[in-house]
TORKOL-757032 format. One line per field, with one value per residue: residue in three letters; residue number from 1; x, z, y of N, C-alpha, C in turn; chain. Coordinates in nm, 2 decimals. Atoms other than C-alpha are relative to their C-alpha. Example, Ala and Ser with C-alpha at 12.3 -4.5 7.8 and 13.67 -1.06 7.14 Angstrom:
# residues 2
type: Ala,Ser
seq: 1,2
n_x: 0.09,-0.09
n_z: 0.00,0.00
n_y: -0.12,-0.11
ca_x: 1.23,1.37
ca_z: 0.78,0.71
ca_y: -0.45,-0.11
c_x: 0.09,-0.08
c_z: 0.00,0.08
c_y: 0.12,0.11
mol: A,A
//
This chain:
# residues 185
type: Met,Lys,Lys,Leu,Ile,Ile,Asn,Ala,Asp,Asp,Leu,Gly,Ala,Asn,Glu,Thr,Arg,Asn,Ala,Gly,Ile,His,Ile,Ser,His,Leu,Asp,Gly,His,Gln,His,Val,His,Ile,Phe,Pro,Ala,Val,Arg,Asn,Ala,Ala,Val,Glu,Ala,Ala,Lys,Glu,Tyr,Arg,Ile,Pro,Trp,Met,Arg,Ile,Pro,Glu,Glu,Pro,Phe,Pro,Leu,Leu,Lys,Glu,Ser,Glu,Met,Leu,Glu,Asp,Ser,Arg,Ser,Lys,Gly,Lys,Tyr,Phe,Ser,Asp,Leu,Gly,Gly,Glu,Ala,Arg,Pro,His,Ile,Arg,Arg,Ala,Gly,Ile,Arg,Arg,Thr,Glu,His,Phe,Gly,Gly,Leu,Tyr,Met,Lys,Gly,Arg,Leu,Leu,Pro,Ser,Leu,Leu,Gln,Lys,Tyr,Pro,Glu,Arg,Leu,Pro,Glu,Gly,Ile,Thr,Glu,Leu,Met,Ile,His,Pro,Gly,Arg,Pro,Ser,Asn,Gln,Pro,Val,Phe,Thr,Pro,Phe,Ser,Ala,Phe,Ala,Thr,Met,Asp,Arg,Gln,Arg,Glu,Leu,Glu,Ala,Leu,Leu,Ala,Pro,Pro,Phe,Arg,His,Ala,Leu,Glu,Lys,Ser,Gly,Val,Ile,Leu,Thr,Ser,Phe,Leu,Glu,Glu,Pro,Pro
seq: 1,2,3,4,5,6,7,8,9,10,11,12,13,14,15,16,17,18,19,20,21,22,23,24,25,26,27,28,29,30,31,32,33,34,35,36,37,38,39,40,41,42,43,44,45,46,47,48,49,50,51,52,53,54,55,56,57,58,59,60,61,62,63,64,65,66,67,68,69,70,71,72,73,74,75,76,77,78,79,80,81,82,83,84,85,86,87,88,89,90,91,92,93,94,95,96,97,98,99,100,101,102,103,104,105,106,107,108,109,110,111,112,113,114,115,116,117,118,119,120,121,122,123,124,125,126,127,128,129,130,131,132,133,134,135,136,137,138,139,140,141,142,143,144,145,146,147,148,149,150,151,152,153,154,155,156,157,158,159,160,161,162,163,164,165,166,167,168,169,170,171,172,173,174,175,176,177,178,179,180,181,182,183,184,185
n_x: 0.04,0.07,0.09,0.07,0.12,0.02,0.14,0.03,0.13,0.07,-0.01,0.10,0.06,0.14,0.01,0.09,0.00,0.10,-0.07,-0.10,-0.13,-0.03,-0.05,-0.12,-0.01,0.09,-0.04,0.10,-0.05,-0.04,-0.01,0.12,0.02,-0.06,0.06,0.08,0.15,0.02,-0.09,0.06,0.08,-0.10,-0.05,0.11,0.02,-0.12,0.03,0.11,-0.03,-0.13,-0.11,-0.11,-0.09,0.05,-0.11,-0.02,-0.10,-0.07,-0.13,-0.05,-0.14,-0.01,-0.12,-0.06,-0.05,0.09,-0.03,0.05,0.15,0.07,0.06,0.14,-0.01,-0.04,0.11,0.10,-0.06,0.01,0.14,0.04,-0.08,0.06,0.12,-0.04,-0.05,0.12,0.07,-0.08,0.04,0.14,-0.01,-0.08,0.09,0.10,-0.07,-0.02,-0.15,-0.04,-0.14,-0.07,-0.04,0.07,-0.07,0.06,0.08,-0.08,-0.06,0.10,-0.05,-0.15,-0.05,-0.10,-0.09,-0.11,0.05,0.05,-0.12,-0.05,0.10,-0.03,-0.10,0.05,0.11,-0.03,0.03,0.15,0.08,0.03,0.08,-0.04,0.11,-0.03,0.11,-0.05,0.10,-0.05,0.08,0.10,-0.02,0.14,0.01,0.13,-0.01,0.09,-0.02,-0.13,-0.11,-0.10,-0.09,-0.08,-0.09,-0.14,-0.05,0.03,-0.10,-0.13,0.00,-0.01,-0.14,-0.09,0.02,-0.04,-0.15,-0.08,-0.07,0.08,-0.01,-0.14,-0.01,0.07,-0.08,-0.12,0.04,0.05,0.14,0.08,0.13,0.10,0.13,0.09,0.04,-0.12,-0.03,0.08,0.09
n_z: -0.07,0.08,-0.07,0.09,-0.05,0.07,-0.01,0.04,0.05,-0.01,-0.13,-0.10,0.05,-0.06,-0.12,0.02,-0.12,-0.09,-0.08,-0.08,0.05,0.08,0.13,0.02,0.14,0.10,0.13,0.06,0.07,0.13,0.00,0.06,-0.07,0.07,0.14,0.01,-0.04,-0.14,-0.08,-0.09,-0.11,-0.10,-0.07,-0.09,-0.11,-0.08,-0.08,-0.09,-0.10,-0.07,0.04,0.02,0.11,0.11,0.09,0.13,0.07,0.10,0.00,0.13,0.01,-0.07,-0.06,0.07,0.14,0.10,0.02,-0.12,0.00,0.09,0.11,-0.05,-0.11,0.05,0.06,-0.11,-0.09,0.06,0.01,-0.13,-0.04,0.07,-0.07,-0.13,0.03,0.02,-0.12,-0.11,-0.04,-0.06,-0.13,-0.07,-0.02,-0.09,-0.13,-0.04,0.00,0.09,-0.01,0.11,0.11,0.00,0.07,0.01,0.12,0.10,-0.06,0.00,0.04,0.00,-0.13,-0.04,-0.10,0.07,0.04,-0.12,-0.07,0.07,-0.01,-0.10,0.05,0.12,-0.04,-0.01,-0.13,-0.02,-0.03,0.12,-0.03,0.08,0.01,0.01,-0.01,-0.06,-0.04,0.00,0.09,-0.07,0.00,0.04,0.14,0.05,0.05,-0.06,0.06,-0.06,0.04,0.07,-0.09,-0.08,0.10,-0.03,0.02,-0.13,-0.09,0.02,-0.06,-0.15,-0.04,0.02,-0.10,-0.13,0.01,-0.08,0.08,0.03,-0.12,0.00,0.11,-0.05,-0.10,0.07,0.08,-0.09,0.02,-0.12,0.03,-0.07,0.04,0.01,-0.14,-0.08,0.05,-0.06,0.10
n_y: 0.12,0.08,0.09,0.09,0.06,0.12,0.02,0.13,0.01,0.12,0.07,-0.05,-0.12,-0.02,-0.09,-0.11,-0.10,0.05,0.10,-0.07,0.02,-0.11,0.02,-0.09,-0.05,0.05,0.04,0.09,0.12,-0.03,-0.14,-0.05,-0.13,-0.11,-0.02,-0.12,0.02,0.04,-0.08,-0.10,0.07,0.05,-0.11,-0.04,0.10,-0.02,-0.12,0.02,0.09,-0.04,0.09,-0.11,0.02,0.07,0.05,-0.05,0.10,-0.07,0.05,-0.04,0.05,0.13,0.03,0.11,-0.02,0.06,0.14,0.07,0.00,0.08,-0.09,-0.02,-0.10,-0.13,-0.07,-0.02,-0.09,-0.14,-0.04,-0.04,-0.12,-0.12,-0.03,-0.06,-0.13,-0.08,-0.01,-0.06,-0.13,0.00,0.05,-0.11,-0.11,0.04,0.00,0.14,0.02,0.10,0.01,-0.06,0.10,0.12,0.11,0.13,0.02,0.07,0.12,0.11,0.13,0.00,-0.04,0.11,-0.06,-0.07,-0.13,-0.07,-0.05,-0.12,-0.10,-0.11,-0.10,-0.08,-0.09,-0.15,-0.07,-0.02,0.12,0.09,0.11,0.12,0.09,0.14,0.10,0.12,0.09,0.14,0.08,0.07,0.14,0.06,0.03,-0.06,-0.13,-0.10,-0.13,-0.06,0.09,-0.08,-0.08,0.09,0.05,0.01,-0.14,-0.06,0.06,-0.06,-0.14,0.02,0.05,-0.11,-0.10,0.05,0.04,-0.10,-0.10,-0.12,-0.09,-0.05,-0.10,-0.12,-0.06,-0.05,-0.12,-0.10,-0.01,0.02,0.05,-0.08,0.04,-0.11,-0.04,-0.06,-0.12,-0.11,-0.07
ca_x: 1.39,1.26,0.95,0.77,0.41,0.37,0.00,-0.10,-0.41,-0.68,-0.60,-0.92,-1.16,-1.47,-1.39,-1.64,-1.66,-1.97,-1.75,-1.53,-1.24,-1.07,-1.03,-0.69,-0.72,-0.93,-0.84,-1.05,-1.01,-0.83,-0.79,-1.15,-1.15,-0.94,-1.15,-1.31,-1.67,-1.60,-1.34,-1.57,-1.79,-1.48,-1.35,-1.69,-1.71,-1.35,-1.46,-1.79,-1.64,-1.32,-1.09,-0.76,-0.57,-0.64,-0.42,-0.29,-0.14,0.07,0.41,0.55,0.91,0.90,1.17,1.22,1.43,1.24,1.42,1.29,0.92,0.68,0.53,0.17,0.28,0.44,0.12,-0.12,0.12,0.13,-0.25,-0.31,-0.03,-0.18,-0.52,-0.35,-0.18,-0.51,-0.67,-0.39,-0.50,-0.87,-0.77,-0.52,-0.79,-1.03,-0.77,-0.73,-0.37,-0.18,0.17,0.43,0.52,0.37,0.52,0.41,0.22,0.51,0.60,0.29,0.40,0.77,0.80,1.10,1.34,1.62,1.41,1.26,1.61,1.70,1.39,1.49,1.80,1.60,1.33,1.31,1.28,0.93,0.66,0.62,0.33,0.43,0.13,0.17,-0.04,0.10,-0.08,-0.06,-0.19,-0.51,-0.49,-0.86,-0.92,-1.26,-1.27,-1.42,-1.46,-1.14,-0.93,-0.76,-0.62,-0.46,-0.17,0.20,0.27,0.12,0.33,0.64,0.55,0.50,0.84,1.01,0.87,0.96,1.32,1.58,1.77,1.48,1.48,1.86,1.82,1.56,1.80,2.10,1.91,1.78,1.42,1.16,0.86,0.55,0.17,-0.11,-0.21,0.14,0.17,0.07,-0.21
ca_z: 0.77,0.59,0.72,0.58,0.64,0.54,0.46,0.44,0.22,0.27,0.63,0.81,0.66,0.88,1.14,1.18,1.39,1.55,1.69,1.85,1.62,1.48,1.11,1.03,0.65,0.35,0.05,-0.19,-0.33,-0.66,-0.58,-0.68,-0.43,-0.67,-0.99,-1.10,-1.06,-0.70,-0.58,-0.45,-0.26,-0.10,0.00,0.15,0.34,0.47,0.59,0.74,0.93,1.03,0.85,0.86,0.58,0.23,0.00,-0.31,-0.53,-0.72,-0.80,-1.09,-1.03,-0.94,-0.70,-0.90,-1.21,-1.53,-1.55,-1.20,-1.30,-1.47,-1.80,-1.66,-1.35,-1.56,-1.75,-1.45,-1.23,-1.47,-1.51,-1.13,-1.07,-1.33,-1.15,-0.82,-0.96,-1.07,-0.74,-0.52,-0.55,-0.48,-0.17,-0.06,-0.10,0.11,0.40,0.41,0.49,0.24,0.23,0.02,-0.17,-0.25,-0.35,-0.45,-0.77,-0.97,-0.73,-0.78,-0.79,-0.74,-0.37,-0.33,-0.04,-0.28,-0.41,-0.07,0.08,-0.18,-0.11,0.20,0.04,-0.26,-0.05,-0.08,0.22,0.38,0.44,0.19,0.20,0.08,-0.04,0.01,0.01,0.25,0.33,0.33,0.07,0.17,0.28,0.18,-0.15,-0.18,-0.40,-0.23,-0.34,-0.12,-0.27,-0.50,-0.20,-0.06,-0.30,-0.30,-0.42,-0.09,0.10,-0.06,0.03,0.39,0.40,0.24,0.50,0.79,0.66,0.90,0.61,0.54,0.90,0.87,0.55,0.72,1.01,0.78,0.57,0.88,0.78,1.06,1.04,1.14,1.09,1.00,1.37,1.49,1.27,1.43,1.27
ca_y: 1.15,0.85,0.67,0.37,0.26,-0.10,-0.14,-0.50,-0.50,-0.76,-0.84,-0.78,-0.53,-0.57,-0.31,-0.04,0.28,0.13,-0.14,0.12,0.06,0.37,0.37,0.51,0.55,0.50,0.29,0.09,-0.25,-0.22,0.15,0.22,0.52,0.73,0.67,0.99,0.85,0.75,1.00,1.27,1.02,0.87,1.21,1.30,0.97,1.03,1.38,1.26,0.98,1.17,0.93,1.13,0.96,0.84,0.63,0.78,0.50,0.74,0.59,0.80,0.68,0.31,0.21,-0.10,-0.11,-0.19,-0.52,-0.61,-0.56,-0.79,-0.65,-0.68,-0.48,-0.20,-0.12,-0.16,0.03,0.33,0.33,0.34,0.59,0.83,0.80,0.87,1.17,1.31,1.24,1.39,1.76,1.68,1.49,1.76,2.03,1.83,1.84,1.47,1.36,1.15,1.02,1.19,0.87,0.54,0.20,-0.14,-0.09,-0.23,-0.51,-0.72,-1.08,-0.97,-0.89,-1.12,-1.09,-0.98,-0.69,-0.60,-0.57,-0.31,-0.11,0.09,0.24,0.36,0.54,0.92,1.15,1.17,0.92,0.63,0.39,0.04,-0.16,-0.54,-0.85,-1.10,-1.42,-1.80,-2.05,-2.22,-2.58,-2.63,-2.80,-2.63,-2.32,-2.01,-1.65,-1.58,-1.86,-1.61,-1.43,-1.74,-1.80,-1.88,-1.52,-1.40,-1.65,-1.52,-1.16,-1.27,-1.45,-1.15,-0.91,-1.14,-1.22,-1.07,-0.91,-0.68,-0.55,-0.51,-0.31,-0.08,-0.02,0.03,0.29,0.47,0.40,0.42,0.19,0.38,0.35,0.59,0.59,0.69,0.99,1.32,1.53
c_x: -0.08,-0.09,-0.08,-0.12,-0.02,-0.15,-0.04,-0.15,-0.07,0.01,-0.10,-0.07,-0.13,-0.01,-0.10,0.01,-0.10,0.06,0.10,0.14,0.02,0.05,0.11,0.01,-0.10,0.07,-0.10,0.06,0.03,0.01,-0.12,-0.03,0.05,-0.06,-0.08,-0.15,-0.02,0.07,-0.07,-0.08,0.10,0.06,-0.11,-0.02,0.12,-0.03,-0.11,0.04,0.14,0.11,0.12,0.09,-0.07,0.12,-0.01,0.10,0.07,0.15,0.07,0.14,0.01,0.14,0.07,0.06,-0.09,0.03,-0.05,-0.16,-0.05,-0.07,-0.14,0.00,0.03,-0.13,-0.11,0.05,-0.01,-0.14,-0.04,0.07,-0.05,-0.13,0.03,0.05,-0.11,-0.08,0.07,-0.05,-0.14,0.01,0.07,-0.10,-0.10,0.06,0.02,0.15,0.03,0.15,0.07,0.03,-0.08,0.08,-0.08,-0.08,0.08,0.06,-0.09,0.06,0.15,0.06,0.09,0.09,0.11,-0.04,-0.04,0.12,0.06,-0.09,0.03,0.10,-0.04,-0.12,0.04,-0.03,-0.15,-0.06,-0.04,-0.10,0.04,-0.12,0.05,-0.12,0.05,-0.11,0.06,-0.10,-0.10,0.03,-0.13,-0.01,-0.13,0.03,-0.11,0.02,0.14,0.12,0.11,0.09,0.09,0.10,0.15,0.07,-0.01,0.09,0.14,0.01,0.01,0.14,0.10,0.00,0.06,0.15,0.09,0.08,-0.08,0.00,0.14,0.01,-0.08,0.09,0.12,-0.03,-0.06,-0.15,-0.08,-0.13,-0.10,-0.14,-0.08,-0.04,0.11,0.04,-0.08,-0.08,0.07
c_z: -0.10,0.09,-0.09,0.08,-0.09,0.02,-0.06,-0.04,0.03,0.12,0.10,-0.04,0.06,0.11,-0.04,0.12,0.10,0.10,0.09,-0.05,-0.09,-0.14,-0.03,-0.14,-0.09,-0.13,-0.05,-0.07,-0.15,-0.03,-0.06,0.06,-0.07,-0.15,0.00,0.04,0.14,0.09,0.09,0.11,0.10,0.08,0.10,0.11,0.10,0.10,0.11,0.12,0.07,-0.02,-0.04,-0.12,-0.12,-0.09,-0.13,-0.07,-0.11,0.02,-0.14,-0.03,0.08,0.06,-0.05,-0.13,-0.09,-0.01,0.12,0.00,-0.10,-0.10,0.04,0.11,-0.05,-0.05,0.10,0.10,-0.05,0.00,0.14,0.05,-0.06,0.07,0.13,-0.01,-0.02,0.12,0.11,0.03,0.06,0.15,0.09,0.04,0.10,0.15,0.06,-0.02,-0.10,0.01,-0.12,-0.12,0.03,-0.07,0.00,-0.12,-0.10,0.05,0.00,-0.06,0.01,0.13,0.05,0.10,-0.06,-0.04,0.13,0.08,-0.06,0.02,0.09,-0.05,-0.12,0.04,0.00,0.15,0.01,0.03,-0.13,0.05,-0.09,0.01,-0.02,0.02,0.06,0.03,0.00,-0.10,0.09,0.00,-0.03,-0.15,-0.06,-0.05,0.07,-0.07,0.05,-0.04,-0.08,0.08,0.08,-0.09,0.05,-0.02,0.14,0.11,-0.01,0.05,0.15,0.04,-0.03,0.11,0.14,0.00,0.08,-0.09,-0.04,0.12,0.01,-0.10,0.04,0.10,-0.06,-0.07,0.09,-0.03,0.13,-0.04,0.09,-0.05,-0.02,0.14,0.07,-0.05,0.05,-0.11,-0.06
c_y: -0.08,-0.09,-0.09,-0.06,-0.12,-0.04,-0.13,-0.01,-0.14,-0.08,0.05,0.13,0.02,0.09,0.11,0.09,-0.05,-0.10,0.06,-0.01,0.13,-0.03,0.10,0.06,-0.06,-0.04,-0.09,-0.11,0.04,0.15,0.08,0.14,0.12,0.01,0.12,-0.01,-0.03,0.10,0.10,-0.07,-0.06,0.11,0.05,-0.10,0.01,0.12,-0.03,-0.09,0.03,-0.10,0.09,-0.03,-0.07,-0.04,0.07,-0.09,0.07,-0.03,0.04,-0.05,-0.12,-0.01,-0.12,0.04,-0.07,-0.15,-0.09,-0.01,-0.10,0.09,0.04,0.11,0.14,0.08,0.03,0.11,0.15,0.05,0.05,0.12,0.13,0.04,0.07,0.14,0.10,0.02,0.09,0.15,0.01,-0.04,0.10,0.12,-0.03,-0.01,-0.14,-0.03,-0.12,-0.01,0.07,-0.09,-0.13,-0.11,-0.13,-0.03,-0.09,-0.13,-0.12,-0.13,0.00,0.04,-0.11,0.06,0.08,0.14,0.08,0.06,0.12,0.12,0.12,0.10,0.08,0.10,0.14,0.04,0.01,-0.13,-0.07,-0.11,-0.11,-0.09,-0.15,-0.09,-0.13,-0.10,-0.14,-0.07,-0.08,-0.15,-0.07,-0.02,0.06,0.14,0.09,0.13,0.06,-0.09,0.07,0.08,-0.09,-0.08,0.00,0.14,0.08,-0.06,0.05,0.14,-0.01,-0.04,0.11,0.11,-0.05,-0.04,0.10,0.10,0.13,0.09,0.06,0.11,0.13,0.07,0.07,0.13,0.11,0.02,-0.04,-0.06,0.08,-0.05,0.13,0.05,0.07,0.14,0.12,0.08,0.12
mol: A,A,A,A,A,A,A,A,A,A,A,A,A,A,A,A,A,A,A,A,A,A,A,A,A,A,A,A,A,A,A,A,A,A,A,A,A,A,A,A,A,A,A,A,A,A,A,A,A,A,A,A,A,A,A,A,A,A,A,A,A,A,A,A,A,A,A,A,A,A,A,A,A,A,A,A,A,A,A,A,A,A,A,A,A,A,A,A,A,A,A,A,A,A,A,A,A,A,A,A,A,A,A,A,A,A,A,A,A,A,A,A,A,A,A,A,A,A,A,A,A,A,A,A,A,A,A,A,A,A,A,A,A,A,A,A,A,A,A,A,A,A,A,A,A,A,A,A,A,A,A,A,A,A,A,A,A,A,A,A,A,A,A,A,A,A,A,A,A,A,A,A,A,A,A,A,A,A,A,A,A,A,A,A,A
//
Protein backbone atom coordinates (compact mmCIF):
# COMPACT_ATOMS: atom_id res chain seq x y z
CA MET A 1 0.00 0.00 0.00
CA LYS A 2 1.24 3.47 -0.85
CA LYS A 3 0.37 6.35 1.47
CA LEU A 4 1.34 9.98 1.11
CA ILE A 5 1.48 12.63 3.82
CA ILE A 6 1.64 16.09 2.28
CA ASN A 7 3.25 18.28 4.89
CA ALA A 8 2.79 21.94 4.10
CA ASP A 9 5.59 23.66 5.96
CA ASP A 10 5.27 27.21 7.23
CA LEU A 11 1.48 27.19 7.42
CA GLY A 12 0.74 28.02 11.03
CA ALA A 13 3.41 27.15 13.53
CA ASN A 14 2.08 28.84 16.67
CA GLU A 15 0.14 25.89 18.06
CA THR A 16 1.06 24.78 21.52
CA ARG A 17 0.02 21.94 23.73
CA ASN A 18 -1.12 24.53 26.29
CA ALA A 19 -3.70 25.73 23.78
CA GLY A 20 -5.10 22.20 23.63
CA ILE A 21 -3.77 21.49 20.15
CA HIS A 22 -2.21 18.07 19.60
CA ILE A 23 1.21 18.31 17.96
CA SER A 24 1.38 15.50 15.42
CA HIS A 25 5.05 15.63 14.49
CA LEU A 26 8.31 17.45 15.03
CA ASP A 27 10.35 19.04 12.30
CA GLY A 28 12.62 22.04 12.38
CA HIS A 29 13.00 24.99 10.06
CA GLN A 30 15.68 24.12 7.50
CA HIS A 31 15.73 20.62 9.09
CA VAL A 32 17.74 21.89 12.07
CA HIS A 33 16.22 19.11 14.25
CA ILE A 34 18.43 16.48 12.55
CA PHE A 35 21.74 18.35 12.84
CA PRO A 36 24.04 16.42 15.21
CA ALA A 37 24.28 19.37 17.65
CA VAL A 38 20.47 19.56 17.96
CA ARG A 39 19.29 16.00 17.29
CA ASN A 40 19.42 14.70 20.87
CA ALA A 41 17.57 17.73 22.23
CA ALA A 42 14.89 17.34 19.54
CA VAL A 43 14.46 13.65 20.37
CA GLU A 44 14.19 14.42 24.09
CA ALA A 45 11.61 17.17 23.43
CA ALA A 46 9.57 14.78 21.27
CA LYS A 47 9.64 12.18 24.06
CA GLU A 48 8.86 14.70 26.82
CA TYR A 49 5.90 16.20 24.98
CA ARG A 50 4.75 12.85 23.55
CA ILE A 51 5.12 13.98 19.95
CA PRO A 52 4.73 10.67 18.12
CA TRP A 53 6.36 11.46 14.76
CA MET A 54 9.56 13.16 13.64
CA ARG A 55 10.51 14.17 10.13
CA ILE A 56 13.54 12.51 8.63
CA PRO A 57 14.43 14.36 5.43
CA GLU A 58 16.26 11.39 3.96
CA GLU A 59 15.75 11.13 0.21
CA PRO A 60 18.62 8.96 -1.04
CA PHE A 61 16.86 8.14 -4.31
CA PRO A 62 15.05 11.25 -5.53
CA LEU A 63 11.82 10.59 -7.37
CA LEU A 64 12.77 13.29 -9.85
CA LYS A 65 15.12 12.58 -12.71
CA GLU A 66 18.37 14.52 -12.61
CA SER A 67 17.26 16.60 -15.61
CA GLU A 68 14.16 17.66 -13.63
CA MET A 69 16.20 19.11 -10.74
CA LEU A 70 17.84 22.48 -10.31
CA GLU A 71 21.59 22.32 -9.63
CA ASP A 72 21.19 24.11 -6.28
CA SER A 73 18.54 21.60 -5.22
CA ARG A 74 20.78 18.63 -6.04
CA SER A 75 23.59 19.69 -3.71
CA LYS A 76 21.33 20.88 -0.88
CA GLY A 77 19.09 17.84 -1.24
CA LYS A 78 22.02 15.46 -0.90
CA TYR A 79 23.36 17.35 2.13
CA PHE A 80 20.07 17.17 4.05
CA SER A 81 19.41 13.61 2.91
CA ASP A 82 22.78 12.51 4.31
CA LEU A 83 22.02 14.22 7.64
CA GLY A 84 18.60 12.54 7.69
CA GLY A 85 20.20 9.15 7.11
CA GLU A 86 22.54 9.72 10.04
CA ALA A 87 19.62 10.78 12.28
CA ARG A 88 17.29 7.88 11.36
CA PRO A 89 18.79 5.24 13.72
CA HIS A 90 18.82 7.70 16.66
CA ILE A 91 15.17 8.58 16.13
CA ARG A 92 14.19 4.91 15.66
CA ARG A 93 15.99 3.87 18.89
CA ALA A 94 14.10 6.61 20.76
CA GLY A 95 10.82 4.98 19.73
CA ILE A 96 9.65 7.97 17.71
CA ARG A 97 7.72 7.13 14.56
CA ARG A 98 8.99 8.22 11.18
CA THR A 99 7.84 7.66 7.63
CA GLU A 100 9.60 5.07 5.51
CA HIS A 101 10.23 7.58 2.74
CA PHE A 102 10.56 11.31 2.25
CA GLY A 103 10.28 13.55 -0.78
CA GLY A 104 10.59 17.18 -1.64
CA LEU A 105 14.25 17.97 -1.04
CA TYR A 106 15.01 17.94 -4.74
CA MET A 107 11.79 19.65 -5.86
CA LYS A 108 12.59 23.05 -4.35
CA GLY A 109 11.43 25.63 -6.86
CA ARG A 110 10.35 22.86 -9.27
CA LEU A 111 7.04 21.63 -7.91
CA LEU A 112 5.26 22.14 -11.21
CA PRO A 113 1.97 20.44 -12.12
CA SER A 114 3.73 18.31 -14.76
CA LEU A 115 6.24 16.96 -12.21
CA LEU A 116 3.72 16.54 -9.41
CA GLN A 117 1.47 14.48 -11.69
CA LYS A 118 4.31 11.98 -12.22
CA TYR A 119 5.07 11.74 -8.50
CA PRO A 120 2.37 9.23 -7.40
CA GLU A 121 3.40 6.58 -9.92
CA ARG A 122 7.01 6.84 -8.73
CA LEU A 123 6.18 6.38 -5.03
CA PRO A 124 7.49 3.25 -3.28
CA GLU A 125 5.33 1.10 -1.02
CA GLY A 126 4.88 2.44 2.51
CA ILE A 127 4.33 5.92 3.92
CA THR A 128 6.06 8.83 2.19
CA GLU A 129 6.10 12.35 3.57
CA LEU A 130 6.11 14.98 0.83
CA MET A 131 7.47 18.34 1.96
CA ILE A 132 5.99 21.31 0.14
CA HIS A 133 5.75 25.06 0.64
CA PRO A 134 2.48 26.32 -0.86
CA GLY A 135 1.42 29.90 -0.45
CA ARG A 136 0.44 33.10 -2.17
CA PRO A 137 2.51 36.13 -3.10
CA SER A 138 2.02 39.12 -0.87
CA ASN A 139 0.01 42.01 -2.18
CA GLN A 140 1.76 44.29 0.30
CA PRO A 141 4.61 46.42 -1.09
CA VAL A 142 6.19 46.60 2.37
CA PHE A 143 9.06 44.20 3.06
CA THR A 144 8.64 42.16 6.25
CA PRO A 145 10.63 39.25 7.70
CA PHE A 146 8.02 36.94 6.14
CA SER A 147 8.10 38.43 2.63
CA ALA A 148 10.49 35.69 1.47
CA PHE A 149 7.74 33.16 2.20
CA ALA A 150 5.20 34.91 -0.05
CA THR A 151 6.57 34.19 -3.53
CA MET A 152 5.40 33.07 -6.94
CA ASP A 153 7.21 29.73 -6.38
CA ARG A 154 4.86 29.09 -3.46
CA GLN A 155 1.87 30.13 -5.57
CA ARG A 156 2.93 27.61 -8.26
CA GLU A 157 3.23 24.87 -5.62
CA LEU A 158 -0.26 25.65 -4.36
CA GLU A 159 -1.66 25.56 -7.91
CA ALA A 160 0.12 22.25 -8.63
CA LEU A 161 -1.40 20.66 -5.52
CA LEU A 162 -4.88 21.92 -6.30
CA ALA A 163 -4.81 20.97 -9.99
CA PRO A 164 -7.32 18.18 -10.76
CA PRO A 165 -4.71 16.10 -12.65
CA PHE A 166 -2.76 15.62 -9.40
CA ARG A 167 -5.81 14.17 -7.63
CA HIS A 168 -6.41 11.95 -10.66
CA ALA A 169 -2.78 10.77 -10.62
CA LEU A 170 -3.12 9.86 -6.93
CA GLU A 171 -6.29 7.85 -7.60
CA LYS A 172 -4.85 6.15 -10.70
CA SER A 173 -1.74 5.08 -8.75
CA GLY A 174 -3.74 3.87 -5.74
CA VAL A 175 -2.07 6.35 -3.41
CA ILE A 176 -3.99 7.15 -0.23
CA LEU A 177 -3.59 10.64 1.21
CA THR A 178 -3.18 10.47 4.96
CA SER A 179 -1.81 12.56 7.84
CA PHE A 180 0.33 11.96 10.87
CA LEU A 181 -2.80 12.10 13.02
CA GLU A 182 -4.59 9.43 10.96
CA GLU A 183 -1.86 6.83 11.18
CA PRO A 184 -2.29 4.30 14.00
CA PRO A 185 0.43 4.06 16.66
